[in-house]
Z-matrix of the N, CA and C atoms (Angstrom, degrees):
N
C 1 1.404
C 2 1.514 1 110.29
N 3 1.317 2 119.95 1 133.85
C 4 1.419 3 123.77 2 -176.61
C 5 1.535 4 109.94 3 -116.01
N 6 1.306 5 115.58 4 134.32
C 7 1.450 6 121.74 5 178.50
C 8 1.448 7 110.67 6 -85.03
N 9 1.337 8 120.33 7 -11.51
C 10 1.468 9 118.26 8 -178.82
C 11 1.540 10 104.50 9 -147.85
N 12 1.294 11 114.31 10 123.50
C 13 1.478 12 123.28 11 175.49
C 14 1.527 13 108.43 12 -125.24
N 15 1.245 14 114.19 13 139.30
C 16 1.518 15 119.80 14 171.22
C 17 1.500 16 107.61 15 -141.87
N 18 1.287 17 113.28 16 145.17
C 19 1.453 18 118.94 17 176.55
C 20 1.564 19 105.06 18 -124.05
N 21 1.262 20 117.88 19 136.17
C 22 1.453 21 121.31 20 174.75
C 23 1.508 22 110.26 21 -139.40
N 24 1.295 23 118.03 22 151.25
C 25 1.442 24 126.60 23 177.60
C 26 1.461 25 108.13 24 -107.53
N 27 1.268 26 116.96 25 103.75
C 28 1.523 27 124.17 26 178.23
C 29 1.526 28 104.73 27 -92.46
N 30 1.310 29 114.27 28 100.74
C 31 1.517 30 121.46 29 -179.10
C 32 1.439 31 111.12 30 -112.39
N 33 1.345 32 118.83 31 116.32
C 34 1.437 33 121.30 32 -177.93
C 35 1.562 34 114.07 33 -55.43
N 36 1.300 35 118.82 34 -25.22
C 37 1.490 36 121.37 35 179.69
C 38 1.492 37 116.09 36 -93.35
N 39 1.369 38 116.29 37 4.17
C 40 1.521 39 119.70 38 -175.84
C 41 1.499 40 113.31 39 -74.72
N 42 1.379 41 116.07 40 -25.07
C 43 1.456 42 116.01 41 -176.14
C 44 1.555 43 112.01 42 82.42
N 45 1.361 44 115.39 43 0.67
C 46 1.499 45 119.18 44 -178.04
C 47 1.489 46 113.48 45 -126.49
N 48 1.410 47 114.99 46 17.95
C 49 1.436 48 119.70 47 -174.69
C 50 1.567 49 113.02 48 -55.48
N 51 1.262 50 115.94 49 -45.52
C 52 1.463 51 121.84 50 -174.43
C 53 1.614 52 106.42 51 -66.77
N 54 1.261 53 118.26 52 -46.78
C 55 1.417 54 121.38 53 177.50
C 56 1.540 55 114.07 54 -61.58
N 57 1.345 56 112.87 55 -41.79
C 58 1.495 57 115.32 56 -179.85
C 59 1.536 58 110.62 57 -69.80
N 60 1.370 59 118.91 58 -35.56
C 61 1.421 60 119.56 59 175.14
C 62 1.568 61 112.19 60 -68.20
N 63 1.303 62 113.97 61 -35.16
C 64 1.486 63 112.69 62 -179.82
C 65 1.571 64 109.25 63 -71.23
N 66 1.235 65 119.09 64 -33.51
C 67 1.451 66 116.89 65 172.52
C 68 1.455 67 115.40 66 -62.28
N 69 1.335 68 116.54 67 -43.51
C 70 1.451 69 122.20 68 175.18
C 71 1.456 70 114.52 69 -61.77
N 72 1.319 71 116.89 70 -44.12
C 73 1.536 72 123.64 71 174.62
C 74 1.537 73 111.21 72 -55.80
N 75 1.335 74 114.20 73 -43.39
C 76 1.445 75 119.71 74 -178.60
C 77 1.515 76 109.73 75 -68.58
N 78 1.394 77 117.03 76 -36.53
C 79 1.446 78 119.53 77 177.83
C 80 1.578 79 110.76 78 -64.49
N 81 1.323 80 113.32 79 -48.40
C 82 1.442 81 121.11 80 177.72
C 83 1.607 82 109.72 81 -54.50
N 84 1.270 83 110.65 82 -54.34
C 85 1.500 84 116.16 83 -176.04
C 86 1.548 85 109.14 84 -55.67
N 87 1.377 86 119.69 85 -43.31
C 88 1.476 87 120.47 86 -174.99
C 89 1.512 88 106.74 87 -68.86
N 90 1.298 89 120.77 88 -41.75
C 91 1.488 90 120.80 89 178.03
C 92 1.535 91 109.16 90 -55.15
N 93 1.288 92 116.46 91 -48.26
C 94 1.434 93 120.37 92 -172.60
C 95 1.570 94 109.98 93 -69.53
N 96 1.321 95 115.21 94 -35.86
C 97 1.478 96 119.68 95 179.29
C 98 1.554 97 110.68 96 -71.80
N 99 1.274 98 116.44 97 -34.08
C 100 1.492 99 119.68 98 -175.38
C 101 1.530 100 110.04 99 -74.37
N 102 1.309 101 119.27 100 -23.97
C 103 1.359 102 121.76 101 -176.74
C 104 1.566 103 111.02 102 -150.82
N 105 1.343 104 111.37 103 106.60
C 106 1.569 105 118.19 104 -177.33
C 107 1.487 106 111.23 105 -65.23
N 108 1.331 107 122.61 106 -8.58
C 109 1.409 108 125.45 107 176.00
C 110 1.600 109 113.18 108 -99.36
N 111 1.303 110 113.75 109 -2.86
C 112 1.474 111 120.33 110 -171.14
C 113 1.613 112 108.17 111 -70.97
N 114 1.226 113 114.32 112 151.36
C 115 1.417 114 121.04 113 172.14
C 116 1.493 115 107.17 114 -130.71
N 117 1.409 116 116.30 115 140.59
C 118 1.456 117 123.85 116 -176.90
C 119 1.607 118 107.62 117 -115.98
N 120 1.248 119 113.17 118 129.54
C 121 1.500 120 120.17 119 171.34
C 122 1.502 121 111.00 120 -104.31
N 123 1.293 122 121.74 121 126.73
C 124 1.413 123 127.43 122 -179.63
C 125 1.569 124 103.02 123 -119.79
N 126 1.345 125 111.76 124 123.55
C 127 1.504 126 113.48 125 -179.25
C 128 1.497 127 108.76 126 -148.13
N 129 1.372 128 109.89 127 155.82
C 130 1.485 129 118.03 128 172.18
C 131 1.657 130 102.93 129 -139.64
N 132 1.279 131 112.72 130 -169.48
C 133 1.448 132 120.94 131 -174.23
C 134 1.558 133 111.37 132 -54.63
N 135 1.297 134 115.87 133 -54.77
C 136 1.456 135 123.02 134 -171.48
C 137 1.530 136 112.24 135 -109.25
N 138 1.303 137 119.97 136 -19.69
C 139 1.439 138 124.48 137 -176.73
C 140 1.498 139 114.58 138 69.25
N 141 1.317 140 114.83 139 25.80
C 142 1.494 141 119.64 140 -178.54
C 143 1.517 142 117.58 141 -109.43
N 144 1.369 143 114.57 142 -25.24
C 145 1.442 144 117.52 143 -175.55
C 146 1.497 145 114.70 144 -128.80
N 147 1.367 146 120.77 145 -62.60
C 148 1.454 147 121.88 146 -177.25
C 149 1.502 148 117.54 147 -66.97
N 150 1.336 149 115.33 148 -48.20
C 151 1.425 150 116.42 149 -178.70
C 152 1.494 151 113.44 150 -71.69
N 153 1.394 152 119.25 151 -39.60
C 154 1.521 153 114.79 152 169.57
C 155 1.478 154 116.41 153 -60.32
N 156 1.325 155 115.56 154 -37.14
C 157 1.501 156 118.14 155 178.17
C 158 1.492 157 111.23 156 -61.40
N 159 1.352 158 114.03 157 -42.88
C 160 1.525 159 118.34 158 176.79
C 161 1.467 160 110.77 159 -57.79
N 162 1.327 161 121.62 160 -49.77
C 163 1.403 162 126.86 161 178.25
C 164 1.551 163 109.87 162 -59.43
N 165 1.344 164 117.30 163 -48.42
C 166 1.416 165 120.98 164 177.83
C 167 1.562 166 110.83 165 -54.73
N 168 1.365 167 115.48 166 -47.56
C 169 1.496 168 120.87 167 -179.05
C 170 1.628 169 111.46 168 -61.72
N 171 1.323 170 113.04 169 -37.78
C 172 1.490 171 116.01 170 178.31
C 173 1.521 172 106.25 171 -65.29
N 174 1.368 173 118.71 172 -52.00
C 175 1.488 174 118.21 173 -179.99
C 176 1.431 175 114.62 174 -54.67
N 177 1.376 176 115.22 175 -39.33
C 178 1.474 177 120.10 176 -179.27
C 179 1.574 178 112.81 177 -70.45
N 180 1.336 179 115.36 178 -49.04
C 181 1.469 180 119.01 179 -172.75
C 182 1.567 181 113.91 180 -80.49
N 183 1.340 182 114.80 181 -31.94
C 184 1.464 183 117.86 182 -170.23
C 185 1.557 184 109.56 183 -104.91
N 186 1.317 185 115.53 184 -26.15
C 187 1.560 186 117.29 185 -176.45
C 188 1.426 187 110.47 186 -116.35
N 189 1.343 188 121.01 187 3.71
C 190 1.470 189 122.54 188 172.47
C 191 1.460 190 118.63 189 73.09
N 192 1.351 191 116.92 190 19.52
C 193 1.468 192 120.11 191 175.55
C 194 1.506 193 108.17 192 -79.63
N 195 1.345 194 115.95 193 149.08
C 196 1.424 195 119.65 194 167.00
C 197 1.459 196 109.81 195 -69.14
N 198 1.331 197 119.13 196 164.33
C 199 1.423 198 122.40 197 -175.62
C 200 1.540 199 104.04 198 -70.31
N 201 1.296 200 123.20 199 -33.11
C 202 1.460 201 121.87 200 174.87
C 203 1.542 202 111.78 201 -65.09
N 204 1.275 203 119.37 202 -43.75
C 205 1.477 204 123.79 203 174.15
C 206 1.458 205 115.00 204 -58.17
N 207 1.396 206 114.43 205 -44.60
C 208 1.419 207 119.01 206 -178.65
C 209 1.481 208 108.88 207 -68.89
N 210 1.293 209 118.43 208 -42.88
C 211 1.538 210 116.41 209 -176.72
C 212 1.588 211 105.43 210 -69.50
N 213 1.253 212 124.82 211 -32.68
C 214 1.428 213 124.91 212 179.60
C 215 1.503 214 106.19 213 -64.56
N 216 1.305 215 121.99 214 -43.97
C 217 1.456 216 123.04 215 179.27
C 218 1.462 217 110.14 216 -60.08
N 219 1.402 218 117.80 217 -49.37
C 220 1.442 219 120.49 218 -173.90
C 221 1.562 220 110.66 219 -69.91
N 222 1.281 221 115.56 220 -35.03
C 223 1.461 222 119.01 221 -179.07
C 224 1.595 223 112.92 222 -72.34
N 225 1.340 224 114.65 223 -24.21
C 226 1.480 225 117.43 224 172.01
C 227 1.410 226 110.61 225 -67.81
N 228 1.319 227 118.60 226 -34.78
C 229 1.488 228 128.05 227 -178.03
C 230 1.595 229 110.73 228 -72.97
N 231 1.403 230 109.52 229 -40.73
C 232 1.453 231 117.14 230 -172.62
C 233 1.505 232 110.37 231 -143.18
N 234 1.317 233 116.25 232 100.43
C 235 1.453 234 124.43 233 -173.56
C 236 1.464 235 114.83 234 -56.81
N 237 1.419 236 116.69 235 -31.78
C 238 1.425 237 124.17 236 -173.69
C 239 1.549 238 115.59 237 -76.57
N 240 1.331 239 114.41 238 1.67
C 241 1.476 240 113.46 239 -174.34
C 242 1.520 241 111.92 240 -67.90
N 243 1.345 242 114.34 241 143.71
C 244 1.425 243 120.53 242 174.43
C 245 1.500 244 110.68 243 -109.19
N 246 1.331 245 114.75 244 129.97
C 247 1.480 246 121.29 245 -173.11
C 248 1.614 247 105.20 246 -70.98
N 249 1.265 248 113.17 247 118.00
C 250 1.519 249 118.34 248 -178.44
C 251 1.513 250 109.69 249 -123.84
N 252 1.429 251 118.60 250 29.80
C 253 1.398 252 119.44 251 178.46
C 254 1.504 253 111.31 252 -60.32
N 255 1.332 254 121.84 253 -21.82
C 256 1.413 255 123.67 254 178.24
C 257 1.526 256 110.54 255 -62.05
N 258 1.277 257 119.40 256 -22.21
C 259 1.449 258 122.04 257 175.73
C 260 1.535 259 116.03 258 -66.57
N 261 1.326 260 115.61 259 -18.94
C 262 1.428 261 120.64 260 -178.93
C 263 1.554 262 111.28 261 -107.27
N 264 1.333 263 113.04 262 7.56
C 265 1.477 264 120.24 263 168.25
C 266 1.570 265 108.56 264 59.73
N 267 1.274 266 118.87 265 45.37
C 268 1.537 267 118.28 266 175.49
C 269 1.459 268 110.17 267 -109.45
């Protein structure tokens, strides 16, 4: 049972990817700050693009990792990740 659920559509053609990711990163950060025992699950259909990018953006914006560092962390956990930083126009 989850006390917090959010669904978001991260679409590379939306023009709002960075804003959408920032909203999700803020949501994740707040959940983790509110409860030090909390766990957050981020998923998408294949776990290769959208969910990894969301976690990368969280690590970058909330924990101060560079995008390279964040992708390294995520790719060590899931080798099939596809780097989609181009979706955020950085």
